[in-house]
C-alpha positions in Angstrom: 0.0 0.0 0.0 2.9 2.4 0.8 4.5 1.7 -2.6 1.1 2.3 -4.3 0.6 5.6 -2.6 4.1 6.7 -3.4 3.6 5.9 -7.1 0.4 7.8 -7.2 2.0 10.8 -5.5 5.0 10.6 -7.9 3.1 10.5 -11.2 0.0 12.6 -10.2 0.0 16.3 -10.7 -1.5 18.6 -8.0 -5.1 19.8 -8.7 -6.7 22.8 -7.0 -9.4 21.9 -4.4 -12.8 21.7 -6.0 -11.6 21.1 -9.6 -11.6 17.6 -11.2 -8.3 16.1 -12.3 -7.4 15.9 -16.0 -7.6 12.1 -15.9 -11.2 12.3 -14.6 -12.1 14.9 -17.2 -10.6 12.8 -20.1 -12.4 9.6 -18.8 -15.7 11.4 -18.6 -15.3 12.8 -22.1 -14.4 9.3 -23.5 -17.4 7.8 -21.8 -19.7 10.6 -23.1 -18.4 10.2 -26.7 -18.9 6.5 -26.5 -22.5 6.9 -25.3 -23.2 9.5 -28.0 -21.8 7.2 -30.7 -23.8 4.2 -29.5 -27.0 6.3 -29.4 -26.5 7.7 -32.9 -25.5 4.3 -34.4 -27.7 3.1 -37.2 -27.1 -0.3 -38.9 -28.5 0.6 -42.3 -26.5 3.8 -42.5 -23.3 2.3 -41.1 -23.3 -0.7 -43.6 -24.2 1.4 -46.6 -21.4 0.6 -49.0 -20.2 4.1 -49.8 -20.5 5.4 -46.2 -18.8 2.2 -44.8 -15.7 2.5 -47.0 -15.4 6.3 -47.0 -16.7 7.8 -43.8 -17.5 5.2 -41.2 -15.0 4.3 -38.4 -14.3 0.7 -39.3 -11.8 0.1 -36.5 -14.2 -1.2 -33.9 -15.9 -3.4 -36.5 -12.7 -5.1 -37.6 -11.5 -5.4 -34.0 -14.8 -7.2 -33.2 -14.2 -9.5 -36.1 -10.7 -10.2 -35.0 -11.6 -10.9 -31.4 -14.8 -12.9 -32.2 -13.0 -16.3 -32.0 -11.4 -15.4 -28.6 -14.8 -14.1 -27.2 -16.5 -17.3 -28.4 -13.9 -19.5 -26.8 -14.1 -17.6 -23.6 -17.9 -17.8 -23.4 -17.8 -21.5 -24.3 -15.1 -22.2 -21.6 -17.1 -20.3 -19.0 -20.2 -22.3 -19.8 -18.5 -25.6 -19.7 -16.6 -24.7 -16.6 -19.9 -24.0 -14.8 -21.4 -27.3 -16.1 -18.3 -29.3 -15.1 -18.2 -27.8 -11.7 -21.8 -28.7 -11.2 -21.2 -32.2 -12.4 -18.1 -32.5 -10.2 -20.1 -31.5 -7.1 -22.7 -34.1 -7.9 -20.0 -36.8 -8.4 -18.4 -35.9 -5.1 -21.7 -36.2 -3.3 -22.4 -39.5 -5.0 -18.9 -40.8 -4.0 -19.5 -39.7 -0.4 -22.8 -41.7 -0.3 -21.0 -44.8 -1.8 -18.2 -44.5 0.7 -20.7 -44.2 3.6 -22.5 -47.3 2.3 -19.3 -49.3 2.0 -18.1 -48.2 5.5 -21.4 -49.2 7.1 -21.2 -52.7 5.4 -17.6 -53.0 6.5 -18.5 -52.1 10.1 -21.3 -54.8 10.1 -18.9 -57.4 8.7 -16.2 -56.7 11.3 -18.8 -56.8 14.1 -20.0 -60.3 12.9 -16.4 -61.5 12.6 -15.6 -60.3 16.1 -18.5 -62.4 17.5 -17.0 -65.5 15.9 -13.5 -65.2 17.6 -12.9 -68.1 19.9 -12.7 -67.5 23.7 -9.1 -68.7 23.9 -8.0 -66.5 21.0 -6.4 -67.5 17.7 -3.4 -69.9 18.1 -0.4 -69.0 15.9 1.3 -71.6 13.7 5.1 -71.8 14.2 7.3 -73.9 11.9 10.8 -74.7 13.2 12.8 -73.2 16.0 12.4 -69.7 17.1 16.2 -68.8 16.7 19.0 -70.4 14.7 21.8 -72.5 16.4 24.8 -70.7 17.9 27.4 -72.5 15.6 25.7 -71.2 12.4 25.8 -67.5 13.7 29.6 -67.8 14.5 30.3 -69.3 11.0 28.6 -66.4 9.3 30.2 -63.7 11.4 33.8 -64.8 10.9 34.2 -64.0 7.1 32.4 -60.7 7.6 35.1 -59.4 10.1 38.0 -60.4 7.8 36.4 -58.5 4.8 36.0 -55.3 6.9 39.7 -55.4 8.0 40.8 -55.8 4.4 38.8 -52.8 3.2 39.9 -50.6 6.1 43.5 -51.5 5.3 43.1 -50.5 1.7 41.6 -47.1 2.6 44.1 -46.2 5.3 47.1 -46.9 3.2 48.1 -43.2 2.6 49.2 -41.2 5.6 48.0 -37.6 6.3 51.5 -36.2 5.4 51.3 -37.8 1.9 47.8 -36.2 1.4 49.1 -32.7 2.3 52.0 -33.1 -0.1 49.7 -34.1 -2.9 47.6 -31.0 -2.4 50.6 -28.7 -2.3 51.9 -30.4 -5.5 48.7 -29.6 -7.3 48.6 -26.0 -6.1 52.3 -25.4 -7.2 51.5 -26.4 -10.8 49.5 -23.2 -11.3 45.9 -24.2 -11.3 43.7 -21.1 -10.6 41.2 -21.5 -7.8 37.5 -21.7 -8.8 36.5 -18.7 -6.6 39.0 -16.4 -8.3 37.9 -17.5 -11.8 34.2 -17.0 -10.9 35.0 -13.5 -9.6 36.9 -12.6 -12.7 34.0 -13.7 -14.9 31.5 -11.7 -12.8 33.5 -8.5 -13.1 33.9 -9.0 -16.8 30.2 -9.4 -17.3 29.4 -6.3 -15.2 31.9 -4.3 -17.2 30.5 -5.5 -20.5 26.8 -4.8 -19.7 27.1 -1.7 -17.5 25.8 1.6 -18.7 27.9 4.5 -20.0 29.4 6.8 -17.4 27.4 10.0 -16.7 28.9 13.3 -15.4 28.2 14.0 -11.7 25.0 16.0 -11.3 23.4 15.1 -14.6 20.6 12.5 -14.9 21.2 9.3 -16.7 19.4 9.0 -20.1 18.7 5.2 -19.6 17.7 5.3 -16.0 14.8 3.3 -14.7 13.2 6.4 -13.3 13.1 8.1 -16.7 11.6 4.9 -18.3 8.8 4.8 -15.7 8.1 8.5 -16.1 7.8 8.1 -19.9 5.6 5.1 -19.5 3.3 6.9 -17.0 3.0 9.9 -19.4 2.1 7.7 -22.3 -0.6 5.9 -20.2 -2.1 9.2 -19.0 -2.2 10.7 -22.4 -3.9 7.6 -24.0 -7.4 8.2 -25.5 -9.2 5.3 -27.0 -11.4 7.5 -29.3 -8.4 9.3 -30.8 -6.2 6.2 -31.0 -8.7 4.1 -32.9 -9.7 6.9 -35.3 -9.0 5.4 -38.7 -6.7 8.1 -40.1 -4.8 8.7 -36.8 -4.4 4.9 -36.3 -2.8 4.1 -39.6 -0.7 7.3 -40.0 0.3 8.7 -36.6 -0.4 6.2 -33.8 2.2 3.8 -32.3 0.6 0.5 -33.4 3.5 -1.6 -32.1 2.1 -2.3 -28.6 -1.4 -2.9 -30.0 -0.3 -5.6 -32.5 2.0 -7.1 -29.9 -1.0 -7.4 -27.6 -3.0 -9.1 -30.4 -0.1 -11.4 -31.0 0.3 -12.5 -27.4 -3.4 -12.6 -26.5 -3.8 -16.4 -27.1 -0.7 -17.0 -25.0 -1.9 -14.7 -22.2 -5.4 -16.4 -22.3 -3.9 -19.9 -22.1 -1.6 -18.9 -19.2 -4.5 -17.4 -17.2 -6.7 -20.4 -17.9 -3.9 -22.8 -16.9 -3.2 -20.8 -13.7 -7.0 -20.9 -12.8 -7.3 -24.6 -13.4 -4.1 -25.3 -11.6 -5.5 -23.5 -8.5 -8.8 -25.3 -8.8 -7.2 -28.7 -9.1 -4.8 -28.0 -6.3 -7.7 -27.2 -4.1 -9.5 -30.3 -5.1 -6.4 -32.4 -4.5 -6.1 -30.9 -1.0 -9.8 -31.9 -0.3 -9.2 -35.4 -1.6 -6.1 -35.8 0.6 -8.0 -34.6 3.6 -10.8 -37.1 2.8 -8.2 -39.9 2.4 -6.7 -39.0 5.8 -10.1 -39.2 7.4 -10.7 -42.6 5.9 -7.3 -43.8 7.0 -8.0 -42.4 10.5 -11.3 -44.3 10.7 -9.8 -47.6 9.5 -6.9 -47.2 12.0 -9.3 -46.5 14.9 -11.4 -49.6 14.0 -8.2 -51.7 13.7 -7.1 -50.4 17.2 -10.4 -51.3 18.7 -10.3 -54.8 17.1 -6.8 -55.4 18.4 -7.8 -54.2 21.9 -10.7 -56.6 21.9 -8.6 -59.4 20.7 -5.9 -58.7 23.3 -8.5 -58.9 26.1 -9.1 -62.6 25.1 -5.5 -63.6 25.2 -5.0 -66.4 27.8 -3.0 -65.8 31.0 0.0 -68.0 30.0 0.1 -66.5 26.5 -0.2 -68.4 23.2 1.7 -71.7 23.2 3.7 -72.2 20.0 3.0 -75.2 17.8 6.3 -76.9 17.0 6.6 -79.6 14.4 9.7 -81.8 14.8 12.7 -81.3 17.1 14.4 -77.9 17.5 17.8 -79.2 16.3 18.7 -81.9 13.8 19.8 -85.3 15.3 
């Protein structure tokens, strides 16, 4: 807000109290001229062949023809955006009802399964011994220790003094440090692209302040009625920005549309993530309750493992 007020104070001229500013006067005149031209517009007179090609202001007509595909696509996109948003809302509500139905069925199934759990709990099935024999663990650990010693001996072969001597030998050859080279390149680029020197006390011709001042003056002095007048438009007006805007209009439109849909899809993605988190939380709570109920039915001595065959070979 402070920057906006400073810019308005910098580019706005002082106006005596009680008098309208020149910008307001020019805007009122433009609106009045537009209203008068719309009121006095007659289709039969405007499209009369001789009047159309000799006296009529054909700029707005051809501009309308030029922007007709863009306006049509915009209206079509707005319509289908509204329809798809409505359909998306209906699909989300339908998905929520389906999820609620499936969750209720799952709760009923889990309740019936919990009723069928035996009183002594579910006995686990164990095949073989719970831990390997001691002689097998010692046989596996011996080769691993020898391999670690060999690798450590290969890494620690060079002493710290030899490493320091190797670094000094590389620096004595004359290799420039990377930081010095980067600084030299930075200074060279600054010297290449810097502006020309200006005497002390004189303003720079290519300063940013002068560019903003000229841009502000051109925006203030713009009048749509004068600019799009046929003779002035083709002979005196600066048509470069206008045709550049026409050239980049599809790109700007696509960029704005992509930004809008990116924001909408990001919002929808966040909502889906939150919904998934709620589903995961509900399932986790049900699982914790089931585990707690099952733990209450564990016998006092614990579950006795079922062992098939002896714990060690004969």
